N, C-alpha and C positions, 0 to 999 in steps of 0.2 A: 365500495371498493372494487367489487367484481365488475361493475359497469365501467369504471375507469380503465381496468385491465382490458376489457373488451374493446374499448375505444382505442387504446394503445395498440392492441393487436390489429385492429382495423387499419390504422394508419401505417403500421409496419408492413402489413400485407400489400397495401396500395403502393408503398415505396418499392417493395420487391417486384411487383408487377411492372411498374414504370421502368425500373432499372433493367428488367429482362427485355422489355419492349425496345428500349433504346439500344441495348446491346445487339439485338438481332434485327434491327430495322434495315429494310432494303428499299430499292426504288419501286419494286412491285407493291410494297406496302403503302407507299405514298400514293400511287395510282389508285389503289384499293380505297384508301381513305377519301380521296377526292371524288371518286365515283359515288361512294355511299353518301357523301355530303351533298353532291348534286342531286341525287335521287330524293334525299330527305327534303331538300329545298323545294324541288318541284312538287313533291307530295304536299308540303305545307301550302304552296301556291294554289293547288287544286281545291283544298278544303277550307281555306281561310275565310271564305264568304258564305259558308254553309253551317248548318247545325253541327256538322262533324268537327268543326274547329274546336268547340268547347269540349267535345268528347275526347279529342286528341290530347288536349291539355291534361284532362283527367287521367288518361291512360299513361302518359309520360310520368305524371306524379306517382301513380301506382307502381310503375317500373322502378323508379328511384327508391320508393319505400321497400319494394321487394329485394332489391340489391342490398340495401342497408340492413334489412332484417336477416338476410343470409349471412352477412359478414359479422353481425352482432349476435347471431344464433338466437333470434327471437322466434321461438318455435310456433307459438300460437298465431302471431301475425303472419308468419311464413305460410302456415297451412291454409289460413283464411284467404290469403292473396292467391295461392296456387289454385284453390277452388274457383275463385273469381276469374282467373285467366283461362282455366280449362273450359268453363261453361259459358263465360261471358262473351267470348269471341263469336260463338254461334249466334247469340242474341244480337250482337252488334251488326253482324252481316244482315240479319233479318230486318232490324229496325231501320238501318241506314242504307237499305238496298237502292232507293232512288238516287241518293247522293253518290254512292259507289258507281252506279251505272253512268251518271252524268260525268263523273270524273274520268272513267275509262273512255267515254265517247270523246271527251276533250283531248285525251292522250292520242286517240286515233286520228283526230283532226289536226294535230300539231304539224306545222310546216316550218321549214327553214325560211326565215324572213329574208327576202332579197334586199330589203332596205338595210338590214343589219350587216349583210355581207358587203354591200356597197360602201357602208361606213368604214369597214375595215380597210378597204383598198383605196378609199379617197383620202384617208388621213384625217378625217373629221371625227371629233369625239361624239359619243352618243349624246352628251349633254348639249353640244352645239346643235346637233340635228334636232333634238327635242325642243330647244328654244325656237328654232326656225319654224318647226311644225306648229308650235303654239302661236307664234306671231301671225302666221298665215291664217290659222283657225280663228283667232280673235278678230282679225280684220274682216274675215268672211262673215262671221256671226254678227258683227256690228253693222255691216252693210245690210245683211238680211233683216236685222232688227229695225233699221231705218226704213226699209221697204215695207215691212209689216206695219210699222207705225203710221206710215202715210195712208195705208188702206184700212187702218183700224182693225187689223187682224190680231187676235189675241195669241200670245205665245208664252211659254214657260220653259226655260232652259236651265238645267242644273249643271254646274261645273264641279265635278268631283275633285277633291284634293286628298288630304291624308285619310280622312274618314271614308272607309269603303261603303258604298251604297248598294250592296248586294240585295238587301231586303226590298228596297224600292225597285231595283232593276227587275226583280222576279215578278213584280206586279204588272209589268208592261210587256212590250213586244220588242224582241231583240232586233236591232238594225245592223250594228257593227259595220259602219260605212264611213268613207271619207266625208268631210264636211264640205257642203256647197250651198250657195244661196238657193238654188233651185230645189234641192232636197228639203231644206228647212221650210221653204215656202209651201211645198207640196204637203208636208206633214201637218203644218198648222193651218192649211186651207180649211175654211169653215165646213165644207162637206166631206173632209177627209175622215176616215174612221179612226185615225190616230191623233186628231187635233185636240181632243178633250183629255189632256193629261200632260205630264212633264217629259221633256226630252233630257236625257242624261248624257253628258260629255265626259269621256275618260280618255286620257292620253291623246288629246286633240283629235278624237274621233267620235262620231255619233254612235253610242253604244246601244241605247234603247229609247223608245218613245212610248207615249200613252201610259206613263208610270204614275202611280198614286203616291202622294206625299203626305207626311203626317200633319195633323192639325196643330195650330199654335197653342202653347200652354195657356196663355191668357188672352183668349180671343176677344173677350169683352173690352179689353183696353185698346184694341186696334180701331183706327178711324173707320167710321161707318161707310165712307165713300169707297173704301178699298174692297174690291171684289174677291171672288174665290181664289183666283190665281195669286193675287198678292198675299192672301192669308196662307195659302199653301207654301208660298215662297218663304214667308216668315217662319212658319212651322218647321220647314226643312232646315232653315238656317239656325234654328234653336237646337236642333237635334244632331247637327254635324258641323264641320268646318267648311261646308260647301258654299260656293257663291252662286246665287240664283238670279237669273235675268228674267224680267217680266215685261211684256208689252201689253198694255191695257186694250181690251176690246172696245171699251166705251170711249176713251179719250185718245188712244194711240200713244200715251205717254210711256217712255222707257224708264224702268226702275231696276234697281239692284238691291237684293237682300243679303245681309251677312250678319252673323252673330245676333240674330233676333231683331235687327234694325233694318229699315228700308230707306233707300235714297231714291228720290223720285225726280222725274223730268230731266233726264240726262240727254245730252246731245250725242251724236255718233262719236265725236272726238273724245268727249268725256268718258263715254263707255269704254272705248279702246284703252284710254289711259288707266281707268279703274281696273279693268280686267287684267291688263298687263302687269300692273303693280301687285295684284293679288295672286295671280295664277302662274306666271312665268317664273321659274326658279332664278336664283342669283346668276347673272350672266358672267361668263368668263371675260377677262380684260380684253382679249383680242376681238371677241365678238362685239363688245361695246364700242371699240374703236371703229370697226368696219361698219357698224350700224350708224354711228355718228357721221361717217363719211358719206353714207348713202343718203341720210337726211339732208346734209348740206347740199348735195347735188340736186336734190329735189327742190 
């Protein structure tokens, strides 16, 4: 009975707080809320691919429990959580010092993107710009794959989608460059120090190279003629929603792995169609019409 009364008091207090906030709400309060929301969003972006992401979830859960314990007057839990927050913050700073340092460095390197500013004044949506970037990137990569295939130069290219590949990116060398045939060719050239590993593509840019990929779960079931690049591609596709492009060093064959399966012996045109259907987001109606007109002219 006492518990139910505490719950009723909790909701009553919440109602009073909400009513008071609404009654005294000002434009400055709206700006304050938007600024805090923006800072929280950017903070989550900084840590979402690190160990600190899981820690942040735990801290948020403890904060919720602390608020509820205060409102319901749960003294034992309240005292315990206060001790955790008082002494735990110091331990967090010590344990996650590398992550905090990298996050602050990223904040310091942040620049206002000229591309985003140009989008605002050109009247083109970010989605349309993204589609065009991906179309150009896919065609460039397909041309590079065809060239590598002719010279039997091995290549392994991972297209990141919803599953973030921060763990794999951390094993390689950061590139963060626009996609070009020349750069892809130089990276996978046999004497290049970065050729023995995977290139990772994010947001239509080369993010990293020479990255290690996970092994497949059932390696014994994979055809024997498939080499280490194909096996790495299958393993990566089993552990994420990524699409992985492979060029065989032995035969020059172009293959694509997705969802633990591999499709082999693709032509350049088939590769473009496959990557376009898997990677480019649903296109706006206007963009589809303009693209159709361009294809008819060609």
